[in-house]
C-alpha positions as CSV (number, residue, x, y, z in Angstrom):
1,M,6.8,-6.0,-10.8
2,K,5.7,-3.8,-7.9
3,R,4.1,-5.3,-4.8
4,R,1.0,-3.7,-3.4
5,N,0.5,-3.2,0.2
6,Y,-3.1,-4.0,0.7
7,G,-3.2,-2.8,4.3
8,I,-2.3,0.7,3.1
9,D,-4.8,0.5,0.3
10,L,-7.5,-0.5,2.8
11,L,-6.5,2.4,5.1
12,R,-6.7,4.8,2.1
13,I,-10.2,3.5,1.3
14,V,-11.4,3.9,4.9
15,A,-9.9,7.4,4.9
16,M,-11.8,8.3,1.7
17,Y,-15.1,7.2,3.3
18,M,-14.4,9.1,6.4
19,I,-13.7,12.3,4.4
20,V,-17.1,11.8,2.6
21,L,-18.8,11.3,6.0
22,D,-17.2,14.4,7.4
23,H,-18.4,16.4,4.4
24,C,-21.9,15.1,4.9
25,L,-21.9,16.0,8.5
26,L,-20.6,19.5,8.0
27,L,-22.1,20.5,4.7
28,G,-25.2,18.5,5.0
29,G,-26.2,20.4,8.1
30,V,-26.2,17.4,10.5
31,I,-24.0,19.1,13.1
32,T,-26.0,22.4,12.8
33,K,-29.3,20.5,13.3
34,A,-27.8,18.6,16.2
35,T,-26.7,21.8,17.8
36,Q,-30.2,23.3,17.4
37,I,-31.7,20.3,19.1
38,G,-29.5,20.9,22.1
39,I,-26.1,20.4,23.5
40,G,-25.9,17.3,25.5
41,S,-28.4,15.3,23.5
42,I,-27.5,12.0,22.0
43,N,-27.7,13.4,18.5
44,Y,-25.3,16.2,19.4
45,D,-22.8,13.8,21.0
46,I,-22.8,11.3,18.2
47,S,-22.5,13.8,15.4
48,W,-19.5,15.6,17.1
49,L,-17.9,12.2,17.9
50,L,-18.1,11.2,14.3
51,D,-16.8,14.6,13.2
52,T,-13.9,14.3,15.6
53,L,-13.0,10.8,14.4
54,C,-13.3,11.8,10.7
55,Y,-11.2,14.9,11.1
56,C,-7.9,13.0,11.1
57,A,-8.8,11.2,7.8
58,V,-7.7,14.1,5.7
59,N,-4.2,14.1,7.2
60,C,-4.1,10.3,7.0
61,Y,-5.1,10.3,3.3
62,A,-2.5,13.0,2.5
63,L,0.3,11.0,4.2
64,I,-0.7,7.8,2.4
65,S,-0.8,9.5,-1.0
66,G,2.6,10.9,-0.3
67,Y,4.0,7.5,0.7
68,V,2.6,5.8,-2.4
69,G,3.5,8.7,-4.7
70,V,7.2,8.9,-3.6
71,K,7.8,5.5,-5.1
72,S,6.3,6.3,-8.5
73,K,8.2,8.0,-11.3
74,F,7.2,11.4,-12.4
75,K,6.2,11.5,-16.1
76,L,6.4,15.1,-17.3
77,Y,5.2,14.3,-20.8
78,A,2.0,12.7,-19.6
79,N,1.3,15.6,-17.2
80,V,1.9,18.2,-19.9
81,E,-0.4,16.3,-22.3
82,T,-3.2,16.2,-19.7
83,L,-2.8,19.9,-19.0
84,K,-3.0,20.7,-22.7
85,T,-6.1,18.6,-23.0
86,L,-7.8,20.5,-20.1
87,I,-6.8,23.9,-21.4
88,Y,-7.7,23.5,-25.1
89,K,-10.9,21.5,-24.8
């Protein structure tokens, strides 16, 4: 039986939320609106601070996924069946 590392799972969940927050900031127009309000305003400073903090979440999530994935066995048959399902349906 495999032991789970709950600290790494928690960090992965936090990274997921940070990625979603970063997409909301960028694609939702928060940073654009804060820039229009004016550089140096509290809205501008907070939005760019959050964007800077969330920027590292993508790299962190990729590293954690690689760390967890290197321990798992690659199942070719399951992946081929999934691919066939996606193509033919």
